[in-house]
C-alpha positions in Angstrom: -26.8 -6.6 -14.4 -23.5 -6.7 -12.4 -21.3 -3.6 -12.3 -17.6 -4.4 -11.8 -15.5 -1.5 -10.6 -11.8 -1.8 -11.7 -8.9 0.5 -11.5 -7.1 -1.1 -14.5 -8.8 -3.6 -16.8 -5.5 -5.3 -17.5 -4.6 -5.8 -13.8 -4.7 -9.4 -12.7 -6.6 -8.6 -9.5 -9.2 -6.7 -11.5 -9.6 -9.7 -13.9 -10.1 -11.9 -10.9 -12.9 -9.6 -9.7 -14.4 -9.9 -13.1 -14.3 -13.7 -13.1 -15.8 -13.7 -9.6 -18.6 -11.4 -10.7 -19.7 -13.8 -13.5 -21.0 -16.1 -10.8 -23.8 -13.6 -10.3 -24.7 -12.9 -13.9 -23.7 -10.7 -16.8 -20.8 -8.3 -16.2 -20.5 -4.7 -17.2 -16.9 -3.7 -16.6 -16.2 0.0 -15.8 -12.9 1.6 -15.1 -12.6 4.8 -13.1 -10.6 7.3 -15.1 -8.7 9.8 -12.9 -5.2 11.4 -12.9 -4.8 10.7 -9.1 -6.2 8.5 -6.4 -8.9 10.2 -4.4 -11.0 7.6 -2.6 -14.0 9.8 -1.6 -14.2 11.2 -5.2 -14.0 7.8 -6.8 -16.7 6.6 -4.4 -19.0 9.5 -5.3 -18.5 8.7 -9.0 -19.5 5.1 -8.3 -22.6 6.2 -6.3 -23.7 8.3 -9.3 -23.2 5.4 -11.6 -25.3 3.2 -9.3 -28.1 5.8 -9.4 -27.9 5.9 -13.2 -27.7 2.2 -13.9 -29.3 0.5 -11.0 -26.8 -2.5 -10.9 -27.5 -5.7 -8.9 -24.0 -5.6 -7.5 -20.8 -3.6 -7.4 -17.5 -5.4 -7.0 -13.9 -4.3 -6.6 -10.5 -6.1 -6.2 -9.7 -6.7 -2.5 -6.7 -4.4 -2.6 -6.1 -1.5 -0.2 -7.7 0.8 -2.8 -10.6 -1.5 -3.6 -11.5 -2.0 0.0 -11.2 1.7 0.8 -13.2 3.0 -2.1 -16.1 0.5 -1.6 -16.1 1.2 2.1 -16.8 4.9 1.2 -19.5 3.7 -1.2 -21.1 1.6 1.5 -21.1 4.5 3.9 -22.7 6.8 1.3 -25.4 4.3 0.5 -25.8 3.1 4.1 -25.4 -0.5 2.8 -23.3 -3.5 4.1 -20.0 -4.4 2.5 -18.6 -7.9 2.3 -14.8 -7.5 2.0 -12.3 -10.1 0.9 -14.8 -12.6 -0.5 -13.5 -15.9 -1.9 -16.8 -17.3 -3.3 -20.4 -16.4 -3.9 -23.5 -18.3 -4.6 -26.6 -16.8 -6.1 -29.7 -16.8 -4.0 -32.2 -14.6 -2.2 -30.1 -13.2 -0.6 -26.8 -14.4 -2.1 -24.4 -16.3 0.1 -20.7 -15.3 0.3 -17.6 -16.8 1.9 -15.0 -14.3 3.0 -11.6 -14.3 4.6 -11.5 -13.1 8.3 -8.9 -12.8 11.0 -5.9 -12.5 8.6 -6.8 -15.7 6.7 -7.2 -18.0 9.8 -11.0 -18.1 9.4 -13.5 -18.4 6.5 -16.9 -16.9 7.3 -20.0 -17.8 5.4 -22.7 -15.2 5.4 -25.9 -14.0 3.7 -25.3 -10.6 2.0 -28.2 -8.2 2.0 -28.4 -4.8 0.3 -29.2 -3.0 -2.9 -26.9 -3.1 -4.7 -24.7 -5.9 -3.2 -21.3 -4.5 -2.4 -18.3 -6.9 -2.4 -14.5 -7.0 -2.8 -12.7 -10.1 -4.0 -9.8 -11.5 -2.0 -6.6 -11.6 -4.0 -5.9 -14.9 -5.8 -9.3 -16.3 -4.7 -10.3 -17.2 -8.3 -8.4 -17.5 -11.6 -8.2 -14.3 -13.6 -10.1 -13.9 -16.8 -9.6 -11.1 -19.3 -12.3 -8.4 -19.3 -13.7 -7.2 -22.5 -15.6 -4.0 -23.6 -14.5 -2.0 -20.6 -16.0 1.5 -20.3 -13.8 4.2 -18.9 -15.8 6.6 -16.7 -14.0 9.9 -15.8 -14.2 11.3 -12.3 -16.5 14.3 -12.8 -15.4 17.8 -12.2 -18.8 18.5 -10.6 -17.7 16.8 -7.4 -17.4 18.7 -4.2 -14.0 19.9 -3.0 -14.7 17.9 0.1 -14.5 14.8 -2.0 -11.0 15.7 -3.1 -9.5 16.6 0.2 -7.8 13.2 0.5 -5.9 12.4 -2.7 -2.5 11.2 -3.9 -0.6 14.4 -4.6 2.8 12.8 -5.5 4.1 9.3 -6.1 7.7 8.5 -5.2 9.0 5.2 -6.7 11.3 3.2 -4.5 14.4 2.1 -6.5 14.3 -1.7 -7.0 16.2 -4.3 -9.0 15.1 -7.6 -10.3 11.7 -9.2 -10.2 9.0 -7.7 -8.0 7.8 -9.4 -4.9 4.2 -9.6 -6.0 5.1 -11.2 -9.4 7.9 -13.5 -8.4 7.6 -17.2 -9.0 10.0 -17.8 -6.1 10.1 -15.8 -2.9 12.8 -16.3 -0.2 11.7 -14.6 3.0 13.5 -14.0 6.2 12.1 -13.5 9.7 13.4 -12.6 13.1 15.6 -15.7 13.0 17.8 -14.1 10.4 19.3 -12.0 13.2 20.3 -8.8 11.5 20.2 -6.8 8.3 23.5 -8.2 7.3 22.1 -11.7 7.9 19.9 -11.2 4.8 23.0 -11.7 2.6 22.4 -15.4 2.4 18.7 -14.9 1.7 19.5 -12.5 -1.1 22.0 -14.9 -2.6 19.5 -17.8 -2.7 16.8 -15.6 -4.1 19.2 -14.5 -6.9 20.2 -18.0 -7.8 16.5 -19.0 -8.1 15.6 -15.9 -10.0 13.3 -14.9 -7.2 12.5 -12.0 -4.9 13.4 -11.3 -1.2 10.6 -11.0 1.3 10.5 -10.6 5.1 8.2 -10.7 8.1 6.8 -7.7 10.0 9.3 -8.2 12.8 12.1 -7.6 10.3 10.6 -4.3 9.0 9.9 -3.2 12.6 13.6 -3.8 13.4 14.6 -1.7 10.5 16.4 -4.5 8.7 14.4 -4.3 5.5 12.0 -1.8 4.0 8.3 -2.2 4.3 8.1 -2.9 0.5 9.7 -6.3 1.3 7.1 -7.3 3.9 4.9 -10.3 3.2 1.8 -10.5 5.3 -1.6 -9.1 6.2 -0.3 -5.6 6.4 2.3 -6.1 3.6 2.3 -7.7 0.2 0.2 -10.8 -0.5 2.1 -13.2 -2.7 1.3 -16.4 -4.7 4.6 -17.8 -6.0 5.2 -21.3 -7.1 7.6 -21.7 -4.2 7.8 -19.7 -0.9 10.9 -20.3 1.2 10.4 -19.1 4.8 13.7 -18.8 6.7 13.6 -18.1 10.4 9.9 -17.3 10.4 7.7 -18.6 13.2 4.4 -18.6 11.2 2.3 -15.9 12.8 -1.2 -15.7 11.5 -0.6 -12.2 10.0 2.4 -13.5 8.0 0.6 -16.6 6.8 -2.2 -14.4 5.5 0.3 -13.0 3.0 1.8 -16.2 1.7 -1.1 -18.6 1.8 -1.4 -18.3 -2.0 2.0 -20.0 -2.5 1.8 -23.3 -4.4 4.5 -24.9 -2.3 6.0 -23.8 1.1 9.4 -24.7 2.3 10.0 -23.8 6.0 13.5 -23.6 7.6 13.5 -23.1 11.3 15.5 -24.5 14.3 12.4 -24.8 16.4 10.7 -28.1 15.5 7.5 -26.8 17.2 7.3 -23.6 15.1 3.7 -23.1 13.9 4.8 -22.6 10.3 5.5 -26.3 10.0 1.8 -27.0 10.2 1.4 -25.2 6.8 4.6 -26.3 5.2 4.9 -28.7 2.3 8.6 -29.2 3.1 10.3 -28.7 6.4 13.9 -28.3 7.4 14.6 -28.2 11.2 18.0 -26.4 11.4 19.9 -23.2 11.5 19.1 -21.1 8.4 22.6 -19.7 8.4 23.8 -23.2 7.7 20.9 -24.6 5.6 20.5 -21.6 3.2 24.1 -21.4 2.2 24.2 -25.2 1.8 21.2 -25.0 -0.6 22.9 -22.2 -2.6 26.1 -24.3 -2.8 24.2 -27.3 -4.2 22.4 -25.2 -6.7 25.8 -23.9 -8.0 27.1 -27.5 -8.2 24.1 -28.6 -10.1 24.7 -25.8 -12.6 28.4 -26.6 -12.9 29.4 -23.3 -11.1 
C-alpha cells in the first residue's frame, strides 16, 4: 500500500505526486486538514498515520512545503528522504532518479528505508486526478512544541493578470534589462501575448522586481508553452526554474551566453531593440 500525502487533492502538483506513486502500486490518497501551515505538526500527524497504517511509501509534491514536511518526517523516523524525484522503478530496494544541483544533474540511486520517503519534482510526470481522498485533521493532542513554527497570517500580494506559475507564455528579463524602468518593454510583450512577466534572481536582488516574479531554483518553477528570456545569461539556478518550458526563445547580445545551449530559438541582439520590434510585428499582424 502506498500512502500519498497531499495538501490539496485538486492541486496539479499533488496529482503529479499521485501519478508518480502509482508506479509503486496501489495509492491511498490522504489530505492533511489544518487551518494553518505548521510543518512539525503536519509531520507528526503523518508519523502517527505511518504507525497506524504501515504504508510501503510516503510521497509528497516537491514544493517548499512538501520538501519541508517530509524532511521533518524523515528526521522523526530516522529514515532517508529522496527529494525531487523524477522517476521510480520498483525493486528491492527501489531505484529513483532525482534532480540535483539545481537541475544540472540527474542522480540515480537506490532508496532504502521503511517506509520509503520521496517528494516528486514539479512537472516530472503528467498529472492524474486523485479519487477517494481521505481528509485527516491535525490532531489537537499534538505537543505545543510541534506548533511553535506555523503560519500566523497570510498577506496576499496584489497582482493583475495571469499568474506566473500558470501562464502559457512567460516573458522574463535579466540583468541585461538594465533597470526597473527597462521592464516596460517586457511587460508590453507579455501583455500582447497574454502572458506573465518573470525575472532572474539578479533582478530581484537589484530591487527592480518583487521576489514573486523570480523564476529559478529559489523562485517559481514554470512550465509554459513558450518562455522568452531577455537579457538572461542562463545561470544554472535560473534554468532550474524554466526547464519545464516547451519552447525557449533567448534574446541576448552575447552570442556566447550559456542560455543559447538550452534555447530552441535564439536572437543575438539588444533586447531593447528586439523586444519592441516583436511587439510591433504582433500589433501589425493583429491589424493594430
